[in-house]
FIVEXVEX-421473 format. One record per residue (C-alpha): residue number from 1; x, y, z. Coordinates in steps of 0.001 Angstrom, whole numbers, plus 500000, padded with zeros to 6 digits. Layout:
BEGIN
@num = NUM&x = X&y = Y&z = Z
...
This chain:
BEGIN
@num = 1&x = 937771&y = 305894&z = 807802
@num = 2&x = 935861&y = 303404&z = 805611
@num = 3&x = 934595&y = 300129&z = 806867
@num = 4&x = 936948&y = 298266&z = 804579
@num = 5&x = 939874&y = 300077&z = 805933
@num = 6&x = 938705&y = 299579&z = 809511
@num = 7&x = 938645&y = 295787&z = 809045
@num = 8&x = 941709&y = 295682&z = 806800
@num = 9&x = 939470&y = 294091&z = 804237
@num = 10&x = 939899&y = 293806&z = 800462
@num = 11&x = 936618&y = 294855&z = 798907
@num = 12&x = 935069&y = 293930&z = 795636
@num = 13&x = 933217&y = 296408&z = 793435
@num = 14&x = 930256&y = 297993&z = 795237
@num = 15&x = 926878&y = 296371&z = 794494
@num = 16&x = 923732&y = 298139&z = 793540
@num = 17&x = 922462&y = 300507&z = 796214
@num = 18&x = 920228&y = 298891&z = 798817
@num = 19&x = 917586&y = 300472&z = 801072
@num = 20&x = 919028&y = 301843&z = 804299
@num = 21&x = 918602&y = 299630&z = 807357
@num = 22&x = 916523&y = 300870&z = 810209
@num = 23&x = 918252&y = 303227&z = 812617
@num = 24&x = 919815&y = 301506&z = 815617
@num = 25&x = 919498&y = 302670&z = 819169
@num = 26&x = 922038&y = 305036&z = 820551
@num = 27&x = 924944&y = 303256&z = 822277
@num = 28&x = 927657&y = 304683&z = 824501
@num = 29&x = 931078&y = 305496&z = 823170
@num = 30&x = 933884&y = 302946&z = 823400
@num = 31&x = 936159&y = 303294&z = 826422
@num = 32&x = 939818&y = 302628&z = 827020
@num = 33&x = 941379&y = 299897&z = 829273
@num = 34&x = 944901&y = 299661&z = 830708
@num = 35&x = 944393&y = 296041&z = 831778
@num = 36&x = 947036&y = 293708&z = 830210
@num = 37&x = 946244&y = 290064&z = 829337
@num = 38&x = 947296&y = 287412&z = 831756
@num = 39&x = 949535&y = 286032&z = 828970
@num = 40&x = 951211&y = 288368&z = 826412
@num = 41&x = 950763&y = 285678&z = 823823
@num = 42&x = 947157&y = 286869&z = 823665
@num = 43&x = 948236&y = 290442&z = 822788
@num = 44&x = 950708&y = 289360&z = 820077
@num = 45&x = 949016&y = 286180&z = 818711
@num = 46&x = 945335&y = 286819&z = 819023
@num = 47&x = 942891&y = 284026&z = 818305
@num = 48&x = 939567&y = 285773&z = 819143
@num = 49&x = 938047&y = 289048&z = 818243
@num = 50&x = 938131&y = 290177&z = 821881
@num = 51&x = 941876&y = 289485&z = 822056
@num = 52&x = 942554&y = 291758&z = 819124
@num = 53&x = 941743&y = 294766&z = 821329
@num = 54&x = 945122&y = 294082&z = 823011
@num = 55&x = 946766&y = 293664&z = 819634
@num = 56&x = 945314&y = 297029&z = 818494
@num = 57&x = 946575&y = 298726&z = 821580
@num = 58&x = 950029&y = 297235&z = 821171
@num = 59&x = 950167&y = 298465&z = 817500
@num = 60&x = 949149&y = 301968&z = 818413
@num = 61&x = 951590&y = 302011&z = 821349
@num = 62&x = 954505&y = 301223&z = 819066
@num = 63&x = 953475&y = 303916&z = 816622
@num = 64&x = 953129&y = 306412&z = 819508
@num = 65&x = 956669&y = 305554&z = 820523
@num = 66&x = 957860&y = 306477&z = 817076
@num = 67&x = 956028&y = 309809&z = 817106
@num = 68&x = 957115&y = 310688&z = 820555
@num = 69&x = 960772&y = 309993&z = 819820
@num = 70&x = 960568&y = 311974&z = 816620
@num = 71&x = 958939&y = 314968&z = 818283
@num = 72&x = 961482&y = 314960&z = 821023
@num = 73&x = 964249&y = 315016&z = 818415
@num = 74&x = 962622&y = 317952&z = 816629
@num = 75&x = 962035&y = 319786&z = 819892
@num = 76&x = 965766&y = 319565&z = 820612
@num = 77&x = 966306&y = 321422&z = 817333
@num = 78&x = 963775&y = 324083&z = 818203
@num = 79&x = 961659&y = 322994&z = 815295
@num = 80&x = 958314&y = 321302&z = 814564
@num = 81&x = 957646&y = 318242&z = 812478
@num = 82&x = 954937&y = 318310&z = 809795
@num = 83&x = 951480&y = 317508&z = 811006
@num = 84&x = 950431&y = 313863&z = 810929
@num = 85&x = 946989&y = 312232&z = 810824
@num = 86&x = 945745&y = 311100&z = 814247
@num = 87&x = 946418&y = 307531&z = 815180
@num = 88&x = 943446&y = 305163&z = 815337
@num = 89&x = 942833&y = 301575&z = 816487
@num = 90&x = 942388&y = 299365&z = 813469
@num = 91&x = 940435&y = 296113&z = 813753
@num = 92&x = 941345&y = 292935&z = 811859
@num = 93&x = 939395&y = 291356&z = 809034
@num = 94&x = 940525&y = 287774&z = 809874
@num = 95&x = 939518&y = 288164&z = 813546
@num = 96&x = 936318&y = 290247&z = 813773
@num = 97&x = 935455&y = 291542&z = 817257
@num = 98&x = 931677&y = 290877&z = 816994
@num = 99&x = 930832&y = 291968&z = 820471
@num = 100&x = 932477&y = 295280&z = 819847
@num = 101&x = 930956&y = 295760&z = 816393
@num = 102&x = 927484&y = 294870&z = 817669
@num = 103&x = 927697&y = 297596&z = 820273
@num = 104&x = 929562&y = 300326&z = 818406
@num = 105&x = 929021&y = 299701&z = 814727
@num = 106&x = 931443&y = 299218&z = 811934
@num = 107&x = 933601&y = 302335&z = 812419
@num = 108&x = 933186&y = 303108&z = 816056
@num = 109&x = 936163&y = 302584&z = 818329
@num = 110&x = 937804&y = 304115&z = 821317
@num = 111&x = 939706&y = 307331&z = 820740
@num = 112&x = 943486&y = 307129&z = 820897
@num = 113&x = 944738&y = 309511&z = 823604
@num = 114&x = 947213&y = 312143&z = 822770
@num = 115&x = 950591&y = 310588&z = 823556
@num = 116&x = 952433&y = 313899&z = 823623
@num = 117&x = 950367&y = 316519&z = 825380
@num = 118&x = 951555&y = 320079&z = 825370
@num = 119&x = 953431&y = 322007&z = 822664
@num = 120&x = 955182&y = 319997&z = 819941
@num = 121&x = 958233&y = 322240&z = 820227
@num = 122&x = 959906&y = 324553&z = 822725
@num = 123&x = 959106&y = 328240&z = 822784
@num = 124&x = 961865&y = 329090&z = 820313
@num = 125&x = 960488&y = 326963&z = 817550
@num = 126&x = 959278&y = 329164&z = 814706
@num = 127&x = 959048&y = 326957&z = 811663
@num = 128&x = 958687&y = 323389&z = 810411
@num = 129&x = 961921&y = 321573&z = 810642
@num = 130&x = 964270&y = 321510&z = 807617
@num = 131&x = 964088&y = 318426&z = 805470
@num = 132&x = 967343&y = 317030&z = 806885
@num = 133&x = 966135&y = 317435&z = 810427
@num = 134&x = 962771&y = 315829&z = 809525
@num = 135&x = 964542&y = 312779&z = 808035
@num = 136&x = 966858&y = 312455&z = 811027
@num = 137&x = 964077&y = 312749&z = 813551
@num = 138&x = 961748&y = 310417&z = 811747
@num = 139&x = 964643&y = 307940&z = 811641
@num = 140&x = 964942&y = 308258&z = 815444
@num = 141&x = 961286&y = 307551&z = 815717
@num = 142&x = 961543&y = 304531&z = 813506
@num = 143&x = 964423&y = 303205&z = 815604
@num = 144&x = 962426&y = 303696&z = 818804
@num = 145&x = 959410&y = 301775&z = 817321
@num = 146&x = 961719&y = 299034&z = 815980
@num = 147&x = 963204&y = 298449&z = 819431
@num = 148&x = 959732&y = 297283&z = 820566
@num = 149&x = 958363&y = 295806&z = 817406
@num = 150&x = 961350&y = 293668&z = 816701
@num = 151&x = 960556&y = 291794&z = 819909
@num = 152&x = 957377&y = 290321&z = 818399
@num = 153&x = 956939&y = 291311&z = 814750
@num = 154&x = 958430&y = 288244&z = 813133
@num = 155&x = 956491&y = 285774&z = 815303
@num = 156&x = 953266&y = 287794&z = 814805
@num = 157&x = 953705&y = 287838&z = 811120
@num = 158&x = 954029&y = 284079&z = 811050
@num = 159&x = 950866&y = 283786&z = 813129
@num = 160&x = 948820&y = 285936&z = 810854
@num = 161&x = 950159&y = 283962&z = 807853
@num = 162&x = 948939&y = 280757&z = 809627
@num = 163&x = 945504&y = 282197&z = 810077
@num = 164&x = 945055&y = 282661&z = 806327
@num = 165&x = 944873&y = 278844&z = 805976
@num = 166&x = 941467&y = 278898&z = 807610
@num = 167&x = 939996&y = 280597&z = 804550
@num = 168&x = 940241&y = 277169&z = 802771
@num = 169&x = 938960&y = 275139&z = 805691
@num = 170&x = 935818&y = 273238&z = 804498
@num = 171&x = 933859&y = 274008&z = 807698
@num = 172&x = 934670&y = 277731&z = 807466
@num = 173&x = 933716&y = 277779&z = 803778
@num = 174&x = 930329&y = 276118&z = 804620
@num = 175&x = 929714&y = 278623&z = 807487
@num = 176&x = 930464&y = 281568&z = 805254
@num = 177&x = 927894&y = 280366&z = 802717
@num = 178&x = 925164&y = 281217&z = 805335
@num = 179&x = 926202&y = 284904&z = 805364
@num = 180&x = 924357&y = 286248&z = 802264
@num = 181&x = 921027&y = 284727&z = 803242
@num = 182&x = 921365&y = 285998&z = 806807
@num = 183&x = 922230&y = 289490&z = 805599
@num = 184&x = 919342&y = 289422&z = 803169
@num = 185&x = 917039&y = 288931&z = 806165
@num = 186&x = 918346&y = 292362&z = 807370
@num = 187&x = 917647&y = 294011&z = 804069
@num = 188&x = 921271&y = 293760&z = 802941
@num = 189&x = 921700&y = 291941&z = 799618
@num = 190&x = 925284&y = 291054&z = 798889
@num = 191&x = 927137&y = 287976&z = 797538
@num = 192&x = 929720&y = 287597&z = 800297
@num = 193&x = 931600&y = 289383&z = 803076
@num = 194&x = 933627&y = 291504&z = 800726
@num = 195&x = 930364&y = 292610&z = 799069
@num = 196&x = 929108&y = 293610&z = 802513
@num = 197&x = 932133&y = 295808&z = 803156
@num = 198&x = 931856&y = 297375&z = 799742
@num = 199&x = 928194&y = 298218&z = 800474
@num = 200&x = 929109&y = 299554&z = 803903
@num = 201&x = 931784&y = 301806&z = 802242
@num = 202&x = 929238&y = 303091&z = 799696
@num = 203&x = 926733&y = 303941&z = 802451
@num = 204&x = 929318&y = 305577&z = 804580
@num = 205&x = 930253&y = 307862&z = 801619
@num = 206&x = 926668&y = 308728&z = 800570
@num = 207&x = 924727&y = 308958&z = 803843
@num = 208&x = 923962&y = 312359&z = 805363
@num = 209&x = 926291&y = 313039&z = 808411
@num = 210&x = 923447&y = 313275&z = 810897
@num = 211&x = 922160&y = 309790&z = 809855
@num = 212&x = 925540&y = 308073&z = 809425
@num = 213&x = 926102&y = 306909&z = 813030
@num = 214&x = 922710&y = 305129&z = 813085
@num = 215&x = 923314&y = 303564&z = 809705
@num = 216&x = 926730&y = 302314&z = 810643
@num = 217&x = 925493&y = 300879&z = 813924
@num = 218&x = 922654&y = 299048&z = 812126
@num = 219&x = 925069&y = 297641&z = 809569
@num = 220&x = 927368&y = 296598&z = 812415
@num = 221&x = 924534&y = 294893&z = 814261
@num = 222&x = 923544&y = 292905&z = 811176
@num = 223&x = 927179&y = 291966&z = 810483
@num = 224&x = 927749&y = 290817&z = 814017
@num = 225&x = 924548&y = 288771&z = 814017
@num = 226&x = 925244&y = 287043&z = 810716
@num = 227&x = 928911&y = 286361&z = 811457
@num = 228&x = 928330&y = 284637&z = 814732
@num = 229&x = 927781&y = 281221&z = 813107
@num = 230&x = 930908&y = 281785&z = 811158
@num = 231&x = 932985&y = 282712&z = 814274
@num = 232&x = 931445&y = 279741&z = 816111
@num = 233&x = 933433&y = 277623&z = 813642
@num = 234&x = 936442&y = 279821&z = 813185
@num = 235&x = 937252&y = 280672&z = 816794
@num = 236&x = 937757&y = 277103&z = 818032
@num = 237&x = 939742&y = 276421&z = 814900
@num = 238&x = 942029&y = 279444&z = 815606
@num = 239&x = 942494&y = 278380&z = 819195
@num = 240&x = 943592&y = 274865&z = 817967
@num = 241&x = 945876&y = 276489&z = 815489
@num = 242&x = 947429&y = 278705&z = 818192
@num = 243&x = 948030&y = 275735&z = 820550
@num = 244&x = 949973&y = 274025&z = 817737
@num = 245&x = 951748&y = 277266&z = 816861
@num = 246&x = 952900&y = 277788&z = 820395
@num = 247&x = 954338&y = 274278&z = 820449
@num = 248&x = 956055&y = 274752&z = 817096
@num = 249&x = 957572&y = 278088&z = 818251
@num = 250&x = 958235&y = 277236&z = 821874
@num = 251&x = 961564&y = 279057&z = 822085
@num = 252&x = 960375&y = 282305&z = 820612
@num = 253&x = 957183&y = 282112&z = 822730
@num = 254&x = 959245&y = 281634&z = 825902
@num = 255&x = 961254&y = 284759&z = 825034
@num = 256&x = 958169&y = 286758&z = 824263
@num = 257&x = 956649&y = 285886&z = 827662
@num = 258&x = 959758&y = 286861&z = 829487
@num = 259&x = 960614&y = 290050&z = 827695
@num = 260&x = 957669&y = 291809&z = 826115
@num = 261&x = 955764&y = 293257&z = 829029
@num = 262&x = 958909&y = 294567&z = 830865
@num = 263&x = 960036&y = 296246&z = 827569
@num = 264&x = 956582&y = 297888&z = 827277
@num = 265&x = 956738&y = 299201&z = 830832
@num = 266&x = 960209&y = 300632&z = 830210
@num = 267&x = 958955&y = 302391&z = 827074
@num = 268&x = 956029&y = 303815&z = 829050
@num = 269&x = 958410&y = 305264&z = 831598
@num = 270&x = 960937&y = 306554&z = 829104
@num = 271&x = 958517&y = 308374&z = 826811
@num = 272&x = 955551&y = 309091&z = 829112
@num = 273&x = 953235&y = 307131&z = 826781
@num = 274&x = 950563&y = 305034&z = 828386
@num = 275&x = 949730&y = 301607&z = 826923
@num = 276&x = 945893&y = 301427&z = 826542
@num = 277&x = 943467&y = 299314&z = 824676
@num = 278&x = 939975&y = 299806&z = 823226
@num = 279&x = 937307&y = 298375&z = 825558
@num = 280&x = 933539&y = 298012&z = 825117
């Protein structure tokens, strides 16, 4: 997965190649945590990079529910669904988790556990399901995911739309102007954040596999260092925005706090899928 995809970032054209940064020291792999936030608002409406770990886990959990329900449907037909790419935790461009990036690099994250261990079908399954069965079972999966996602998706979408307004905030704009100079001090010459991700993608695609982890960690360390002044401005601004957002959407937030976690526990019990989150 590219750095741009990992951060859900829109990248500009790649700049001219730059010298590779020095190799970073080895760091341990990211872990998983099952600890829920003290307030589900932090899982659905994150305002800090650290809070997005809960958001990532929630997103993956919903997608696991879809896959589990679809596989159960196919198993009942004695058939197998087509192979799908493994699920991954995806970080957020608007809310960079700098502590995580500094430790694990741009692409490093915890591994999503297999939600459906064991065979995908029963012993009588001999072939991939027929197209009609695939469509029906995928629809069952979509319905299972929607049962959870519909509890928070509309409110979460409004929150992420609200966050976009910070791109035009004068204090944020001023803070972002410091980024190119800081990155240049690390041997990374780009015009802006999008240019950085374009460069990171280029290096990911052209670096020898044995050197790639060190290069990615070094890029992640530089990014985390240079984005800290930006986040020092954005994070308090996001927290203020969220306080207003919670007031403006008090009824929806009250429902979210009362219903989301019980619904997640019911889904865990029904499908045998554990809700987990990436952890440093």
